[in-house]
C-alpha positions in Angstrom: 99.1 -46.7 26.0 98.7 -42.9 25.9 95.8 -41.8 24.7 97.6 -40.2 21.6 99.2 -42.9 20.7 96.0 -45.4 21.6 94.1 -42.8 18.8 96.9 -43.4 16.3 96.7 -47.2 16.8 92.9 -47.5 16.3 93.1 -45.2 13.1 96.1 -45.8 11.2 95.8 -48.7 8.5 97.2 -52.0 9.4 97.3 -55.6 8.0 97.3 -55.9 3.8 98.4 -59.1 2.1 100.3 -60.8 4.9 97.1 -60.9 7.0 96.7 -65.0 6.8 93.8 -67.3 7.0 95.0 -68.7 10.3 95.1 -65.2 11.8 91.6 -64.3 10.7 90.8 -67.7 12.0 92.1 -67.8 15.3 93.4 -64.0 16.7 91.0 -62.4 19.1 88.2 -60.0 17.5 88.7 -56.8 18.9 85.2 -54.4 18.2 86.1 -50.7 17.0 82.9 -49.7 16.1 80.1 -50.6 13.0 80.0 -49.3 9.8 77.2 -47.2 9.9 76.7 -47.3 5.9 76.2 -51.1 5.9 72.6 -52.7 4.9 73.6 -55.9 7.8 75.8 -55.3 10.5 79.3 -54.9 9.6 82.0 -54.9 12.7 84.8 -53.3 12.5 87.8 -55.3 14.3 91.6 -55.6 15.2 93.2 -59.1 15.2 94.3 -60.4 18.3 94.7 -57.0 20.2 94.1 -53.3 19.7 97.3 -52.9 17.5 96.6 -55.8 15.1 95.6 -56.1 11.7 92.1 -54.8 10.6 89.2 -57.0 9.9 85.7 -56.7 9.3 83.5 -59.2 11.0 79.6 -59.8 9.8 77.9 -61.4 12.3 75.2 -64.1 10.9 72.7 -63.0 14.0 73.1 -59.2 12.5 71.5 -60.4 9.0 68.2 -59.0 7.6 66.1 -61.5 6.2 65.9 -61.4 2.3 62.8 -62.9 0.4 65.2 -63.5 -2.7 68.1 -65.1 -0.6 65.7 -67.4 1.7 68.8 -70.1 2.0 72.2 -70.3 4.3 73.7 -66.7 5.3 75.0 -63.8 3.6 78.5 -64.6 5.9 78.5 -67.8 4.3 78.2 -66.6 0.8 81.4 -64.4 1.9 83.1 -67.1 2.3 82.2 -69.0 -0.9 83.6 -66.1 -2.8 86.5 -66.0 -1.8 87.2 -69.9 -2.1 85.9 -69.3 -5.8 88.1 -66.1 -6.4 91.6 -68.2 -5.0 90.4 -71.7 -7.2 90.4 -69.5 -10.2 93.4 -67.2 -9.7 90.8 -63.9 -9.7 92.3 -62.6 -6.2 89.6 -60.1 -6.0 88.3 -61.2 -2.7 90.3 -60.7 0.4 91.2 -63.3 2.7 87.6 -64.2 4.4 86.9 -67.0 6.9 83.6 -68.3 8.9 84.4 -68.4 12.1 82.8 -67.3 15.8 83.2 -64.0 17.1 82.0 -61.7 19.6 78.3 -61.6 18.6 78.2 -65.3 17.2 79.5 -66.8 14.2 80.2 -65.2 11.3 82.5 -63.9 8.3 85.9 -62.5 9.0 87.6 -60.3 5.9 90.5 -58.7 5.8 90.3 -54.8 5.8 91.0 -53.3 2.5 92.8 -49.8 2.2 93.5 -46.8 4.8 90.4 -46.0 6.7 91.8 -42.4 6.7 92.4 -41.9 2.7 89.6 -42.2 0.2 89.9 -45.1 -2.0 90.5 -45.2 -5.5 87.7 -46.6 -7.6 87.1 -47.9 -11.0 83.5 -46.9 -11.4 82.3 -43.3 -11.6 79.6 -40.9 -12.0 80.7 -38.1 -15.0 78.7 -35.8 -16.9 78.1 -37.2 -20.7 80.5 -34.9 -22.4 83.5 -35.6 -19.7 84.0 -39.7 -20.0 87.6 -40.9 -19.7 89.7 -42.0 -22.0 89.4 -45.5 -21.5 86.5 -45.9 -19.5 83.1 -47.5 -21.0 79.4 -46.3 -20.4 76.9 -48.3 -18.3 73.9 -46.2 -17.6 72.6 -42.9 -18.5 70.4 -40.8 -16.2 69.8 -37.7 -14.1 71.3 -36.3 -10.4 69.0 -34.9 -8.0 69.1 -31.5 -9.7 68.0 -33.0 -13.3 71.5 -32.2 -15.0 72.5 -35.3 -17.2 75.0 -37.9 -15.8 76.5 -41.5 -16.9 77.7 -44.1 -15.0 81.1 -45.4 -16.4 83.6 -47.7 -15.7 87.4 -48.4 -16.4 88.2 -50.9 -19.4 91.1 -52.6 -18.2 92.0 -56.4 -17.8 91.5 -56.2 -13.9 88.1 -55.0 -14.1 87.1 -57.5 -16.9 88.9 -60.1 -14.2 86.3 -58.6 -12.1 83.6 -58.6 -14.3 83.8 -62.3 -15.3 84.5 -63.2 -11.5 81.1 -61.8 -10.9 79.5 -63.7 -14.0 80.6 -67.1 -12.4 79.3 -66.0 -8.7 76.3 -64.7 -9.9 76.9 -61.4 -8.2 73.9 -59.6 -7.2 75.5 -56.3 -5.9 78.3 -55.0 -7.9 78.1 -51.4 -7.1 80.9 -49.4 -7.7 82.0 -48.7 -4.2 82.6 -52.5 -3.7 85.9 -52.4 -5.8 88.8 -50.5 -5.1 93.0 -50.6 -6.1 95.0 -51.9 -3.4 98.6 -51.6 -4.7 98.6 -53.1 -8.7 95.5 -55.7 -7.2 91.6 -54.6 -7.6 89.8 -55.7 -4.9 85.8 -57.0 -4.6 83.6 -57.5 -1.3 80.4 -57.4 -0.1 79.8 -60.9 -1.8 77.0 -62.0 0.5 74.3 -61.7 -2.0 75.9 -64.1 -4.6 75.8 -67.5 -5.9 72.1 -67.8 -6.3 70.8 -70.8 -8.2 68.8 -68.2 -10.4 70.3 -65.8 -13.0 70.5 -62.6 -10.5 73.4 -61.0 -12.2 73.0 -56.9 -11.0 76.0 -55.3 -11.8 77.8 -51.5 -12.9 80.4 -53.4 -14.8 77.8 -54.1 -18.4 80.5 -52.1 -20.6 81.8 -55.7 -21.2 78.5 -57.3 -21.7 78.7 -59.7 -25.2 82.3 -59.2 -25.7 84.7 -62.1 -25.6 86.3 -63.0 -22.5 90.1 -63.2 -21.9 92.0 -66.2 -22.3 93.2 -65.3 -18.6 89.7 -65.4 -17.7 89.0 -68.8 -19.6 91.6 -70.3 -17.8 89.9 -68.9 -14.8 86.7 -69.9 -15.2 88.2 -73.7 -16.3 90.2 -74.3 -13.4 87.0 -73.4 -11.3 84.6 -76.0 -13.6 87.5 -78.5 -13.2 87.2 -78.3 -9.1 83.5 -78.7 -9.6 83.9 -81.2 -11.4 85.9 -83.0 -8.9 84.2 -84.7 -5.9 87.6 -85.1 -4.1 88.5 -81.3 -4.7 89.3 -79.0 -1.7 87.0 -76.5 -3.6 83.8 -79.2 -3.7 84.6 -80.0 -0.1 84.8 -76.5 1.5 81.3 -75.2 -0.3 79.2 -77.9 0.5 78.8 -76.4 4.6 78.4 -72.8 2.7 75.6 -73.4 -0.2 73.2 -75.6 -1.1 73.5 -78.4 -3.6 71.1 -76.8 -6.0 73.4 -73.6 -5.7 76.7 -75.5 -6.3 75.1 -77.4 -9.3 74.3 -74.5 -10.4 77.7 -72.5 -10.1 79.3 -75.7 -12.4 76.6 -74.9 -14.9 77.4 -71.2 -15.0 81.2 -72.1 -15.6 80.1 -74.3 -18.8 77.8 -71.9 -20.3 80.3 -69.1 -20.0 83.5 -71.4 -21.1 81.2 -72.4 -24.2 80.0 -69.0 -24.8 83.5 -67.7 -24.2 81.9 -64.2 -23.7 80.4 -61.9 -21.3 76.9 -62.5 -20.4 74.0 -59.8 -21.5 71.5 -58.9 -19.4 69.0 -61.4 -18.8 65.5 -58.8 -18.7 64.1 -60.9 -16.2 66.0 -59.5 -12.7 67.1 -55.7 -12.7 70.3 -55.1 -14.3 72.0 -52.5 -11.9 72.3 -52.4 -8.6 70.9 -49.3 -6.4 72.5 -47.1 -5.5 74.9 -48.1 -8.8 77.8 -46.3 -6.4 
């Protein structure tokens, strides 16, 4: 391949919703480079060859130990989040698998978006007098120059669905940059610090706190709860090697509590409510 065409192959977007779990599981991983701003080792790869779809490969060996998540691996939690998203029908987490790779076992997740185009976010930082219509304020503060700013997020069914999903998986790191649009979908990623048995919900989507859950989200939570209540379900089987028994029990309990309350949770006051940085 000529150098100019090879450069285009490395930078042009590929993949998308058609990338299958089988391809993510079986294809060779061609490493293109590491994501510089990732907290743990995250490698941008092509699936199959240097013209294949893009994916993110996160080796377990590249994870930094976390005192508050001592069990299992972040990669396993990434896969568990995808399974729960798919079971409930949220369709938030891109296709994700646990497999071996060039640097050992890790998670491989379909890349979302165009690497050469800024994504469209649903969380923003604005001046207090510039909150867009249809957006909710979450956190007020000051920028590096001392000017007042507000963290805001959209108030749409898609964002509400993500907030309900985060409550189910006990997401401890829902930053604004972890949500981007993909067509008429809203995709979320970086779920490695989720699904702990203790309450650790930390998110920028608190604008819905205490409000009633929608009927579609109650249906989604019910689907997850019912699958967890069935010892023979695919979800129960697939989560067993990814999470501890206590974490699966806590997941089931969160679903039951959300269905009983039929409302978005409030900050507990026992854990920082907002991730840092929020965006």
